[in-house]
C-alpha positions in Angstrom: 308.9 -22.6 272.6 305.3 -23.6 271.9 305.9 -27.2 273.2 307.7 -26.1 276.4 305.1 -23.5 277.4 302.0 -25.4 276.3 302.5 -27.9 279.1 301.6 -25.3 281.7 298.0 -25.4 280.5 297.9 -29.1 281.0 298.4 -28.7 284.7 295.6 -29.2 287.2 293.8 -26.0 288.1 295.2 -26.1 291.6 298.7 -26.2 290.2 298.1 -23.3 287.8 296.6 -21.3 290.6 299.9 -21.3 292.4 300.9 -18.7 289.8 297.6 -16.7 290.1 297.8 -12.9 289.6 296.4 -12.0 292.9 297.0 -8.2 293.3 299.6 -8.2 290.5 299.1 -8.0 286.7 301.7 -10.8 286.4 300.8 -14.4 286.6 297.9 -16.7 285.7 294.4 -15.4 285.2 292.3 -12.7 283.6 292.9 -9.0 283.2 290.3 -6.3 282.4 287.7 -7.7 284.7 285.7 -4.6 285.8 282.4 -6.2 287.0 281.1 -9.6 288.2 278.5 -9.5 285.5 281.1 -9.2 282.7 281.3 -12.0 280.1 284.9 -13.2 280.3 287.0 -14.1 277.2 287.3 -17.9 276.4 291.0 -18.2 277.2 293.6 -19.1 279.8 296.6 -16.9 280.0 300.0 -16.6 281.8 301.7 -13.1 281.8 305.1 -12.2 283.1 308.0 -9.7 282.5 311.0 -11.0 280.8 313.3 -7.9 280.4 315.1 -6.2 282.0 316.1 -9.3 284.0 316.1 -7.4 287.3 312.4 -6.7 286.9 311.5 -10.4 286.6 309.2 -11.9 289.3 310.2 -15.5 289.2 307.4 -16.5 291.5 305.1 -16.0 288.4 307.3 -18.3 286.2 306.4 -22.0 286.3 310.1 -22.9 286.3 309.5 -26.4 287.6 308.1 -27.4 284.2 310.8 -29.2 282.2 312.3 -26.9 279.6 310.1 -23.9 280.4 312.8 -21.4 281.7 315.3 -22.3 279.1 312.8 -22.0 276.2 311.6 -18.6 277.5 315.2 -17.3 278.0 316.2 -18.3 274.4 313.0 -17.0 272.9 313.1 -13.7 274.7 316.7 -13.2 273.6 315.6 -13.6 270.0 312.6 -11.2 270.6 315.1 -8.6 271.9 317.2 -8.9 268.7 314.2 -8.7 266.4 312.7 -5.8 268.3 315.9 -3.7 268.1 316.0 -4.3 264.3 312.4 -3.4 263.8 312.7 -0.2 265.9 315.8 0.9 264.1 314.0 0.5 260.7 310.9 2.3 261.9 313.1 5.1 263.4 314.7 5.8 260.0 311.3 5.8 258.3 310.1 8.4 260.7 313.1 10.6 260.1 314.7 9.9 263.4 318.2 8.7 264.3 318.6 4.9 264.0 318.3 4.5 267.8 315.6 7.2 268.1 312.7 5.0 269.0 314.8 2.9 271.4 315.8 6.0 273.2 312.1 7.1 273.5 311.5 4.0 275.7 314.1 5.3 278.3 314.1 1.7 279.6 312.8 -0.9 277.1 310.7 -3.5 278.9 309.6 -6.8 277.5 306.6 -8.8 278.8 305.1 -12.1 277.5 301.6 -13.4 277.5 301.1 -17.0 276.7 297.4 -17.6 275.8 295.6 -20.9 275.4 292.2 -21.0 273.7 290.4 -24.3 274.4 287.7 -25.5 272.0 284.4 -23.6 272.7 281.1 -25.4 272.4 279.3 -22.2 271.2 282.0 -20.0 269.5 279.4 -17.7 268.1 278.6 -16.5 271.7 282.0 -15.7 273.0 285.4 -14.3 271.9 288.8 -15.6 272.8 290.0 -12.1 273.3 287.9 -8.9 273.1 288.7 -6.1 270.6 291.6 -3.9 271.7 294.8 -2.3 270.6 298.0 -2.9 272.5 299.2 -0.2 274.9 303.0 -0.6 274.2 305.1 0.5 271.3 305.1 -2.8 269.3 304.0 -6.4 269.9 305.4 -9.5 268.4 302.9 -12.4 268.1 303.7 -16.1 267.4 300.5 -17.9 266.4 299.5 -21.5 266.1 300.6 -22.6 262.7 297.4 -24.3 261.6 294.4 -22.6 263.3 293.1 -19.1 262.3 292.0 -17.1 265.3 293.4 -13.6 265.1 291.4 -10.9 263.3 292.2 -7.3 262.6 289.7 -4.4 262.1 290.0 -2.9 258.6 287.5 -0.5 257.2 284.8 -1.6 259.5 285.3 -5.3 258.8 287.1 -8.1 260.8 289.7 -9.6 258.6 291.3 -13.0 259.6 295.1 -13.2 259.8 296.1 -16.5 258.3 299.1 -17.9 260.2 302.3 -18.4 258.3 304.4 -21.1 259.8 307.4 -19.8 261.9 306.4 -16.2 261.2 305.7 -13.4 263.6 302.8 -10.9 263.4 304.0 -7.4 264.3 301.4 -5.0 265.8 301.8 -1.3 266.1 300.8 -0.2 269.6 299.4 2.9 271.2 302.8 4.3 272.3 304.1 4.3 268.8 300.9 5.9 267.5 301.5 8.8 269.9 305.2 9.0 269.2 304.6 9.2 265.5 301.8 11.7 265.9 299.4 9.3 264.3 301.5 8.5 261.2 301.4 4.9 262.5 298.1 3.7 263.9 297.8 1.0 266.6 295.8 -1.9 265.3 292.4 -2.9 266.7 292.4 -6.7 266.9 290.6 -9.6 268.5 290.7 -13.4 268.8 287.8 -15.7 267.9 287.1 -19.2 269.1 286.2 -22.4 267.4 284.5 -25.6 268.5 287.0 -28.2 267.5 290.6 -27.3 267.8 292.6 -25.7 270.7 294.9 -22.9 269.8 297.8 -21.1 271.5 299.6 -17.9 270.9 302.6 -16.2 272.4 302.7 -12.4 272.5 305.7 -10.3 273.4 304.9 -6.7 274.3 307.4 -3.9 274.2 306.8 -1.1 276.7 308.5 2.1 277.8 309.6 3.0 281.3 306.8 3.9 283.8 307.9 7.6 284.1 308.7 8.1 280.4 306.5 10.5 278.6 304.2 9.7 275.7 303.6 12.1 272.8 305.0 13.0 269.4 308.7 13.1 268.8 309.8 16.7 268.3 311.2 16.2 264.8 307.9 14.7 263.6 305.8 17.8 264.5 308.1 20.4 263.0 306.0 20.7 259.9 302.6 19.3 261.0 300.1 20.0 263.8 300.5 18.1 267.0 297.6 15.7 267.5 298.6 13.9 270.7 299.3 15.1 274.2 303.0 15.1 275.3 302.6 15.3 279.1 301.2 11.9 279.9 303.5 9.4 281.7 303.3 5.8 280.5 302.3 4.6 284.0 299.3 6.9 284.0 298.3 5.7 280.6 298.5 2.1 281.7 296.5 2.8 284.9 293.7 4.2 282.6 294.0 1.2 280.2 293.8 -1.5 282.9 290.7 0.0 284.6 288.7 -0.3 281.4 286.9 -3.2 279.8 288.5 -4.0 276.4 286.4 -2.1 273.8 288.5 -1.5 270.7 290.5 1.7 270.7 288.4 3.7 273.1 291.2 4.0 275.6 293.4 5.9 273.1 291.1 9.0 273.4 293.1 9.6 276.6 296.1 10.5 274.4 294.5 12.7 271.9 294.4 16.5 272.0 290.9 16.7 270.5 289.6 14.6 273.4 290.5 16.6 276.4 288.6 15.5 279.5 
């Protein structure tokens, strides 16, 4: 998967720009650009939807690259299997039916972001990816095996996540935080740069249907106070998320009852 997708970033800029985002969130380019004065993250990325298959925009897939489409198909199939197993286990831990969290999605959507972090001459001045939490339910991250770049926020400190070869990093997202009424917290994370070695990561994001509601599952708030709103559609949350510069977990205030606007 890494080898098949890495070749995209070796293409000339003109070739990569054939898959530019334009007015879409899919494709090649930067998200979360809210001003011309903003310092951009030190990374190239390609983002596209993988599931359901009928929601794919193949114009944003560089399928002319040898092996690209086959590798993504095989990898996304495995990510679907792993996701279903993880959500089933988390459902049981939350006291829900085994398919409880899967049903909360209404339609479970998978998207993939392939990110290339080139060497940076002054890594102390710029990040590869600014601090944020992911807006979906869970995220599955495949890191480079030999380069540390991912960091998570823990007790006010940034802690490096050392890669384990052929292992996935699983992040809790904002949707699962709201469904669990805060029992599970989405993780604030960032990516740092280095001056010597290029790095690549492949993230799979699991999201719910646009019209599906966020908020605590009813069984979870039977014996505890409700802390999150239950009338926010996922599409409205995403609109709010995409209009903000990445700044940690600030965007999650939109979900919380104690932060009514």
